[in-house]
N, C-alpha and C positions, 0 to 999 in steps of 0.2 A: 250080499246085503250091505247097505250103507245107511247112515243116519237120515239122508234126504228122502229115502223111500217111505219113511213113516211120518213125514211132515204133512200138515194139513194144507189145503189149497191156498189159504191166505198167506202162506210162506213163499209162494212163487209169483213172480211179477205177471206172467201171462194170465194165469187163472184168477189172480186177486185184483189186478189193475187193468191190464190191456184188454181182456175179453169182456168184462162186465160193462154195461152202460154206466155212465158217470155216477148217477144217483143210486146204482145198485152195488157200488163198492161198499163193503161192510166189514165189520170186525177189525177195524183199524186200531182199536184199543181194547186190551184185556185188563181190566182194573186189578190192581194189586190188593185193594181192600174195597169193601162196599161202603156206600154212604146211605144210611137208612133215611127214609123220609122225615123222621122225627129228629135226626141229628142236626144240631145248630151248625150251619155252614156260613163261613165268612169269606168274602171276596175282597181282593185288593190288587193293585198293580197298575198297568198302563191303561190308556183310555179304552182299549178293547174290553177290559174287565168289567166296564160298566154295563155291558149287555148281559152278564151272567146272572146278576141278582134277580131282575125281572123274569128271566127265563126259568130260574129255579122256583120262584114263587108260582109261576104259571103251571108248573108241573107238580105243585103241591108239596114242595120241599121247604125246609125250615131255614130260609135265608134270613140272616140277622143283620140289622144295622145298629151300630153301637150308639149313635147319637140321634135322637128324635128331634125334628124341627120344633121350634117354639110355635105355639098356637097362633092362628091368624094369618099365616103366610099363604100366599097363593101358590099354585103349582109352579109357576114361572119363578117366583121368588125362592122356593125350595130348591129348584134346579140351579139357579144362579149361585146359591150359597152352598151347593154341593151336598145337600141332605139327600140321602137315599141313592147316591151314585155308586158308592162303594160301601162296604161295611164300616170302614173307618173314615172319618171326615178329615183325611189328610190330603185330599186331592190326589192327583195321579202319582203313583210310586213307580217310576220307570225302571229303576235299577235295583239289583240285589243289595247294593250298598245302602240305598235309601231305605229299603225294608228293614235291614239290620239296624239302621240308625233309629228309625221310629220305634221298633221293638225294644231296642236298648233303652231308649228314654222311658218308654212305658213300663217296662218290666223290671228295671233296675233302680228306679227312683230318680234318675237323672232327667231333668226337664229340658235339656238342650241349652244352647247359648242364649244370652239375654238380648242379643242384637235384634232390632226391629228396623224396618225401612219406613221412612216418612215420605209422603207424597201428597202435596196439596193440603197439608194440615191433617191428614189422616195417616194411620199407622197400619203396617202390613207385616205379616209373618214371612220371613224369607224362605221358610221351608214349606209353605203352602200359600204362595202369593195370590192365587186366584180364588181361594176358597171363600173368602169374604170380600166380594168385589168392591164394596164401598169402604172397606177398611174398618179400623177401630178408632175410638176417640182418643186413646192414649196408648203409650207403650205398655203400661201396666195391664190394661184391658186386653191387649194383644197377647201377652204372655199368659194371662189368666185363662183366655180361651184355649190356648194350646194345652194348658194343664187339664182342662176339662176333657179335651180329646184324648190325651194320654191316659186319663183315668178310665175313659170309655173303652179304649183299646184293651187295657188291663182287665176290665170286667168281662169283655166279650171273649177274649182268649181263654179265660178261666172256665168258661161254660161251653166252648165250641167243641164240635166233633171233628171238623175239618176246616182248613184254610186253603182256598184256591188262590194261588198267586200267579199273576200273568206278567212275565218278564217282557219289557218293551225295548230297552236301549242298553248299549254299552257306553255310549258317550255321555259324559257328565261334566259338571263344573264344580270344582272344590274350592273351599275357603282355606287358603294356606295359613291363616291365623288360627282358626278353630279346628281345622282338620275335618270339617263336616262337608257333606255333599248337598248341593242344591237340586231341586227338581228340574229347573231350567236355568239358563244363563242369566245372571243378574243384568239388569238393563233391558230385558226383553219384556216379560210380563210386568215386572215391577223392579224397583231398585236401580242402582247406578253401577255400571261396570267399572271395576278397578283392575287394570291390567297387572298391577303389582301384587294384588291379593287374590284375584279370582283366576284359577288355573284350570285349564282344560285337561281332562283325563279320559282315555279310552280303555275300558277295562278288558283284561285278558280272560281266557278260560279259567286259569288258575285263580284269579282274583274273584270272578263271579262265583266259582265253586266255593271258595273260602267264605264269602259273605253269605251265600245260601246256607252253607253248613252251620255257620254261626247263628243265623236267624232261626233255623230249625231247632238248634240247641236251646235258644232262649224260649221258644214256644213250648218245647217239650218239658223244660224245667218248670214252666208255669202251669202246664197242663199235660201230664204224661199220657193221657189218652188221645191227644190231638194228633191227627194225621195231616199231611201237607200234599196237596196236588199242584204240581207246577205245570204251567203252560207258557207258550211263547206267542206274543202278539203277532198276527200276520200283517199289521199295519206298518208300512215302510217308514223310514226316516223322512221327516219334513225337510231337513237340511243337515249337512254334516260339517263339523268344524275341523275335520282331519286334513282337508286339502284334496282329498280323493273325490272322484265322481260319486254322487250320492247313490247310484246304483250299486257300485262296488262297496261303498261304506255300509249300505243296508245289508248286503250279503255277508260282510264281516260280522256286523252286529248280531244278526239273527243266527248265524252259524255258531258264534261264541256262546250265545244264550242257550241254544239247543244242546250244544255239547256239554255245557256245565250242568244244565238241568238233567240231562240223560245220565250223566255220570253219577250225580247224587242219587238219582232214583235207583240206579243199579246197586249203590252202596248201602242204602238205608231202607230198611223194611217199612218205615213209616212215611216214606216219600214216594210219590208216583209221578209219572209224566203223562199228560193228555195231549194228543197231537192236533190241537186246533190250528197251529201254524201250517202243518202239512195239508190239512183239509181245505184250506183256503188257497195257499200258494202253490201246492203241488201241481205240476204241469198236466196231470190227467184231468184236472178241473178247469184248465184252459182260461183261468182268470175271470171266469164268468161271475164270480161273487164280489168283484170290485166295482165301485161306481166309476163313472167316466174319468174322475181324477186319478184313477189307478192307486188310490190310497185308502179311501173309505170302504169298509166292508158293508155290503148291502144287508138289509134285514133278511133277505133270503139266504145270504151267506151265514149270518148268525144262526138262523134256524137250522141250516144244514149241519153246522158244527154241533149244536145242541141236540139234534136228533141222534147223532152218533154217540154223544155223551150219555144221554138217557137210555138208549138201547143197550149200551155196554153195561151200565149199572143194572138194568133189568136182567141181563144174562147172568150176572154173578149172583143176583138174588133169586134166580129161577122164575122170574116173572115174564110175562109176555106183553108186547106192545099192542095197542089197539090197531085196527085195520088201517087207519089213516096215519101210519107211522111217518109218512113223508110230509105230513103237515101237522107237526106238534103244536101245542098251544101257543108257543112263542111265535109261530108263523101265522096262526089263525087270528091273532089279535088284530083288532081294527086299527089300533095305533101302532104302526110299524115304522114311524119316523125314526131316522137314525140319530137325530139330535145334533148333527153337525159336529163342530169341533169345540162345543161348550166345555167338555171335560178334558180336552187334549191340550195341555199347556204348551207342548212343543209346536202346535199348529201355528202359533204366533210368529214363528221364525220365518214363515213364508212372506211376512210383511217386509222383511229386509232383503228380499230378492232384488237384484239389480234390475232396474227398469219397471 
């Protein structure tokens, strides 16, 4: 007798992956903790994370947005100003360092550097340069708006049951003066690039793990009941500043993020990992969930990921899925438009491609 004789079929590649039809692969995730439908859930992270909130709402779960839009805005205006894309109106949060930075500002009373960027008589926040596309009338208004967002984050964290954070990148640009990290390279979305001040950094596994652990500590200090569910975005890099081929750079970035997230999930009972990255990029799925640009995840791909997510939660709750499990509400919606790169700050990098 040996330990492998008592393992379930999902532990073996042939029975769990090779033999089932692609859509019949199941039980890829066994949740460490449940998320009850009434638990307030927050989402943040890379552009892939923007799909999670609507899917949670469609399934009757309690997804929260910390900032509500002012009255009178059209749907297009709400989207352009990043209301309802993520729980926090921070724009995309690609790195663990950026998550730690936002939580540090929100939960420790620090409001971040006073620097703002001026462009055409309007003012922009360097740490969320695309959130207010028309900018603000003054530097004071820009910083005041950031304080509103920080207060909203603080209030949402205090009430939440779970935060789902989607890691996107290891590549980042730092400010050597303030020590802060930007969401994108200055001089792309907004701002002016200063080679003496703006420094490229590609995070390691140890650094991502450190920042994730610090972010979880901030969250749990503010709300001891809060759990954290980590995922890795399947969306590849738009461009890399490493000098490597973008395919290899994407492999490095996603491997580092996956390793750091998995390590923390093994170490911390309040942290879990959900394999959205594997469900889209795993070779058993043959890349069918990518659009022709091989970057954008299709609505069918998002629905496939969320089907596995909700089915796993139902198993730990002892519930059963309806007969149309392969077509959850997120897939049945009439509006399945992806939304393009509206919320992907790094997508702007493709404009600088030679030719």
